VOBA-992652 format. One record per residue (C-alpha): residue in three letters; chain; y negated, z, x. Coordinates in steps of 0.05 Angstrom, whole numbers, plus 32768, in hexadecimal, padded with zeros to 4 digits. Example, Ala and Ser with C-alpha at 12.3 -4.5 7.8 and 13.67 -1.06 7.14 Angstrom:
<atoms>
 resn chain    Y    Z    X
  ala     A 805A 809C 80F6
  ser     A 8015 808F 8111
</atoms>
This chain:
<atoms>
 resn chain    Y    Z    X
  met     A 7939 8708 8BE1
  leu     A 7903 86F9 8BAF
  glu     A 78EE 86AF 8BA6
  pro     A 78AA 8699 8BB6
  arg     A 7876 86B2 8B83
  arg     A 785B 8679 8B56
  pro     A 781B 8679 8B30
  his     A 781A 867C 8AE7
  ser     A 77FA 863B 8ADF
  his     A 7840 861D 8AEB
  cys     A 7861 8649 8AB9
  thr     A 7867 8630 8A71
  ile     A 7854 8670 8A4D
  arg     A 784A 8660 8A05
  arg     A 7850 8682 89C0
  leu     A 7811 86AA 89CC
  glu     A 77CE 869C 89AC
  his     A 7790 86B5 898C
  phe     A 7795 86B9 8941
  ile     A 775E 86D9 8913
  arg     A 7768 8711 88E1
  gly     A 772E 8720 88BF
  val     A 76F3 8724 88F1
  gln     A 7720 8738 892B
  ser     A 7747 870C 895B
  val     A 778F 871E 895D
  trp     A 77B1 871E 899C
  ser     A 77F0 86F6 899D
  tyr     A 7811 871A 89D2
  gly     A 785E 872E 89CC
  ala     A 7870 8771 89B9
  asp     A 78AD 8796 89D0
  cys     A 78EE 8771 89E1
  leu     A 792D 877B 89BE
  leu     A 7970 876E 89E5
  ala     A 79B6 8760 89CE
  pro     A 79F4 874B 89ED
  asp     A 7A0A 870F 8A1C
  thr     A 79E8 8729 8A5B
  val     A 79D9 86F2 8A8C
  phe     A 79C1 8706 8AD6
  his     A 7999 86E0 8B0A
  arg     A 7996 86ED 8B4E
  thr     A 799F 8735 8B65
  ala     A 799C 8754 8B1F
  pro     A 79D0 878B 8B17
  thr     A 7A0F 8787 8AEA
  leu     A 79FC 87B0 8AAC
  val     A 7A2E 87CC 8A7C
  asp     A 7A3B 880F 8A5C
  asp     A 7A1B 884E 8A72
  his     A 7A57 8867 8A99
  lys     A 7A55 8826 8AC5
  met     A 7A0B 882A 8AD4
  pro     A 79FB 8839 8B1F
  thr     A 7A12 887C 8B30
  ala     A 79DD 88B1 8B42
  ser     A 79C2 88AE 8B87
  thr     A 7998 88D9 8BB2
  val     A 7963 88A3 8BB3
  leu     A 7954 88AE 8B6D
  ala     A 7938 88EE 8B79
  thr     A 7906 88D0 8BA9
  ala     A 78E5 88A3 8B76
  thr     A 78C2 88AA 8B35
  val     A 78CD 8879 8AFD
  ile     A 788F 886E 8AD4
  leu     A 789D 884F 8A8E
  val     A 7863 8825 8A70
  his     A 7868 8816 8A28
  gly     A 784D 87D7 8A04
  ala     A 7820 87CE 89C8
  trp     A 7833 87E6 8985
  ala     A 785E 881F 89A6
  asp     A 7856 885F 89CB
  gly     A 787D 8883 8A00
  ser     A 78B4 8899 89D5
  ser     A 78CA 884F 89D2
  trp     A 78E7 885F 8A16
  asn     A 7912 889A 89FF
  lys     A 795A 8879 8A05
  val     A 7947 8862 8A4F
  ile     A 7928 88A7 8A61
  ser     A 7964 88CE 8A4F
  arg     A 7993 889D 8A77
  leu     A 7967 889E 8AB5
  gln     A 7962 88EB 8AB1
  his     A 79AC 88EC 8AB0
  lys     A 79B2 88C4 8AEE
  gly     A 7982 88F7 8B0E
  ala     A 7944 88CD 8B0F
  glu     A 78FC 88EA 8B05
  val     A 78DC 88C8 8AC9
  val     A 7897 88C4 8AA8
  ala     A 7886 88A1 8A6A
  val     A 783E 888F 8A67
  gln     A 7817 8892 8A26
  asn     A 77EA 8853 8A24
  pro     A 77AA 885D 89FB
  leu     A 77B0 880E 89EA
  thr     A 7765 880A 89E7
  ser     A 7759 87DC 8A25
  leu     A 777F 87C8 8A66
  asp     A 7751 87F3 8A8E
  asp     A 7761 8831 8A62
  asp     A 77AF 8823 8A68
  val     A 77AC 8818 8AB1
  ala     A 7784 8857 8AB8
  ala     A 77BB 887E 8A94
  val     A 77F0 885F 8AC2
  asp     A 77C5 886D 8B01
  arg     A 77C2 88B7 8AED
  ala     A 780F 88BC 8AE9
  ile     A 781B 8894 8B2D
  lys     A 77ED 88C9 8B4C
  ala     A 780F 8903 8B32
  ala     A 7855 88E4 8B42
  lys     A 787D 8902 8B7D
  gly     A 7890 88CF 8BAF
  ser     A 7896 8880 8BA1
  val     A 7890 8863 8B5F
  ile     A 78B5 882E 8B36
  leu     A 788A 8810 8AFC
  val     A 78AD 87FB 8AC0
  gly     A 7886 87D3 8A88
  his     A 789A 87B9 8A46
  ser     A 7873 8782 8A23
  trp     A 782A 878F 8A2C
  gly     A 783C 87C4 8A59
  gly     A 784E 878F 8A8C
  val     A 7803 877A 8A8F
  val     A 77F3 87C5 8A9D
  ile     A 7825 87CE 8AD8
  thr     A 7812 878A 8AF5
  gln     A 77CC 87A6 8B06
  ala     A 77E0 87EF 8B0C
  gly     A 7817 87DF 8B3C
  val     A 77E7 87D0 8B77
  ala     A 77E8 881D 8B83
  pro     A 780D 8829 8BC6
  lys     A 783B 8858 8BAB
  val     A 7857 8825 8B7B
  lys     A 7898 8802 8B9F
  gly     A 78AE 87D6 8B69
  met     A 78A7 87C1 8B22
  val     A 78D3 87B0 8AE7
  tyr     A 78BB 8784 8AAF
  val     A 78E0 878D 8A6E
  ala     A 78CE 8752 8A40
  ala     A 7889 875A 8A59
  phe     A 784C 8731 8A6E
  ala     A 783D 8726 8AB6
  pro     A 77FB 8706 8ABF
  asp     A 77D5 86EB 8AFB
  pro     A 7791 8704 8B0F
  gly     A 775F 86EB 8AE7
  gln     A 778D 86E3 8AAB
  ser     A 7791 8709 8A66
  val     A 77CB 8709 8A33
  asn     A 77A4 86DA 8A05
  asp     A 7799 86AB 8A46
  leu     A 77E2 86A6 8A4D
  gly     A 77ED 8693 8A04
  asn     A 77B1 8666 89F8
  gly     A 77BB 8630 89C7
  ala     A 7808 8641 89BA
  pro     A 7823 8650 8973
  pro     A 7833 8699 8961
  thr     A 787A 86B1 8965
  pro     A 7896 86CF 8924
  gly     A 7886 8714 8936
  leu     A 783C 8706 8942
  lys     A 7833 86ED 88FD
  glu     A 7843 8734 88E4
  val     A 7808 8752 890E
  val     A 77CB 8767 88E4
  ala     A 7788 8783 88FB
  asp     A 7761 87BF 88DA
  ala     A 7717 87C1 88D5
  ala     A 770D 87E0 8917
  gly     A 7733 87A8 893B
  phe     A 7774 87CE 8949
  leu     A 77B7 87A8 893C
  lys     A 77F6 87BE 891D
  ile     A 7837 879E 890B
  thr     A 784E 879D 88C0
  pro     A 788F 87C3 88B3
  lys     A 78B0 8781 88A0
  gly     A 7898 8767 88E5
  ile     A 78B8 87A5 890B
  glu     A 78FA 879D 88E5
  glu     A 7903 8750 88E8
  asp     A 78E0 873C 8929
  phe     A 78CD 8778 8954
  ala     A 790E 87A0 8952
  gln     A 793E 8777 892B
  asp     A 797A 8789 8951
  leu     A 7970 87D8 8944
  pro     A 7989 87FB 8905
  arg     A 7958 87F8 88CE
  ser     A 7948 8845 88D6
  glu     A 7937 883C 891A
  ala     A 7909 8803 890D
  ala     A 78E9 882C 88D6
  val     A 78D8 8864 890A
  leu     A 78B6 882D 8937
  ala     A 788C 8815 88FD
  ala     A 7877 885C 88EF
  thr     A 7866 886D 893A
  gln     A 784A 882C 894F
  gly     A 7809 8833 8978
  pro     A 77CD 8807 895F
  thr     A 77B5 87DD 8995
  ala     A 7772 87C4 89A0
  ala     A 776C 877A 8995
  arg     A 7739 8776 89CC
  ala     A 776B 878C 89FE
  phe     A 778F 874C 8A00
  asp     A 774F 872A 8A1A
  asp     A 774D 875A 8A56
  lys     A 775C 8735 8A96
  val     A 7784 8750 8ACF
  val     A 775E 8756 8B12
  lys     A 7798 8760 8B43
  ala     A 77E3 8750 8B37
  ala     A 7813 877C 8B5E
  trp     A 784B 874A 8B56
  his     A 782F 871F 8B8E
  asp     A 7841 8754 8BC0
  lys     A 7879 8784 8BA1
  pro     A 78BF 8776 8B8C
  thr     A 78CB 876E 8B41
  trp     A 7905 876A 8B0D
  tyr     A 78FF 874C 8AC6
  ile     A 7928 8756 8A8B
  val     A 7927 871C 8A5D
  ser     A 7930 8725 8A0E
  lys     A 7956 86E7 89F8
  gln     A 794E 86FA 89AD
  asp     A 7903 870C 89B2
  arg     A 78DB 86F8 8977
  met     A 7899 8714 8995
  ile     A 7898 86EE 89D8
  ala     A 78BB 86B0 89D7
  pro     A 78FB 86B7 89FE
  ala     A 78EF 8677 8A24
  asp     A 78B0 8695 8A3F
  glu     A 78CE 86D4 8A5C
  pro     A 78F8 86B0 8A8F
  ala     A 78BF 8682 8AA3
  met     A 7895 86C3 8AB2
  ala     A 78CD 86E4 8AD5
  his     A 78D8 86A5 8B02
  ala     A 7889 86A1 8B0F
  ile     A 7889 86E6 8B2B
  gly     A 78C9 86DB 8B53
  ala     A 78ED 8714 8B2F
  his     A 7935 8726 8B2F
  thr     A 7948 8714 8AEC
  leu     A 7979 872C 8AB1
  glu     A 797F 870A 8A70
  val     A 7998 8733 8A36
  asp     A 79A7 871D 89EE
  ala     A 7975 874A 89CD
  ser     A 7938 8753 89A4
  his     A 78F0 8767 89C1
  val     A 7906 87B2 89C5
  ser     A 7942 87AC 89F8
  ile     A 792A 87F2 8A10
  leu     A 7944 880D 89CE
  ser     A 797A 87DC 89BF
  lys     A 7994 87D1 8A06
  pro     A 7983 8812 8A2B
  asp     A 79C0 880F 8A5A
  ala     A 79AB 87C9 8A73
  val     A 7962 87DE 8A7F
  thr     A 7975 881C 8AA0
  ser     A 79A5 87FA 8ACE
  val     A 796B 87CA 8AE6
  ile     A 793E 8804 8AF0
  leu     A 7974 8827 8B1D
  glu     A 797B 87E5 8B42
  ala     A 7930 87E6 8B50
  ile     A 7933 882A 8B6A
  glu     A 796C 8820 8B99
  ala     A 7953 87DE 8BB2
  thr     A 790D 87F5 8BC3
  ser     A 7926 8836 8BDF
  asp     A 7958 880D 8C0C
  lys     A 791F 87E3 8C24
  ala     A 78F2 881F 8C31
  ala     A 7929 8842 8C5A
  ser     A 7934 8801 8C80
  asp     A 78E9 87FA 8C90
  val     A 78E6 883F 8CAB
  lys     A 7924 8836 8CD8
  ser     A 7907 87F6 8CF2
  arg     A 78C6 8811 8D04
  ala     A 78E9 884C 8D26
  val     A 7915 881B 8D52
  his     A 78D5 87EF 8D66
</atoms>
């Protein structure tokens, strides 16, 4: 059972700030979380190990669509390792391509995917993607949400609001803005702070394919927060150098999420794909069981 929701005003979310690069206000959000060993579970999170020990395929997997929402400085290909594992288990998967121009634009991209999905939907957001699924998750087809080293704001909050006045994390010091106000991370920042637990060759690919992100997006405020009404899961990256690791469990607690802690960098979706996949499968099974139970209860009464 999920714990009572708690407002973010009680959550000590630090390490995010506004800092200026040229004439642009640079968003001090956390990028994509990298995960490592030493997995710690809280509440009902599943035991995550190697792929062959992940939950077995189930008929329920065919009834739901998993929609993966990437973070800033990334694109849909950042989910490739998770996608292949979910497909191997028989799940329907869609990776959204966020334009990264505003919260509304990114939510619109996810809304289109939700409308096109067959059956129920599990939303999975990484980093900035957590903000997007927080608002997009209010759609009736969405049955649960998984946050991977992600932001989970309350209505009326932006990413910059969450980190107002806090010092930047090491990775955020490597964020630079261009003349049009779009942000990127330096190759050094990708290798040492964004994806420090990936091989250098993989980090180089991330640096080359990162999606420039509009600085103004991090001032966009969430209008509705689906986590108030729907079950959530949260994967904490203990070695995150984009979002402060101490802030992630605080956000997970604030939204009442089933929580998994993994010893990894910001991009656990690439360094710990088995763990991430297992939590997604857990979310599918849990929400499907609840849906089936509700239907049975209504039939009896």
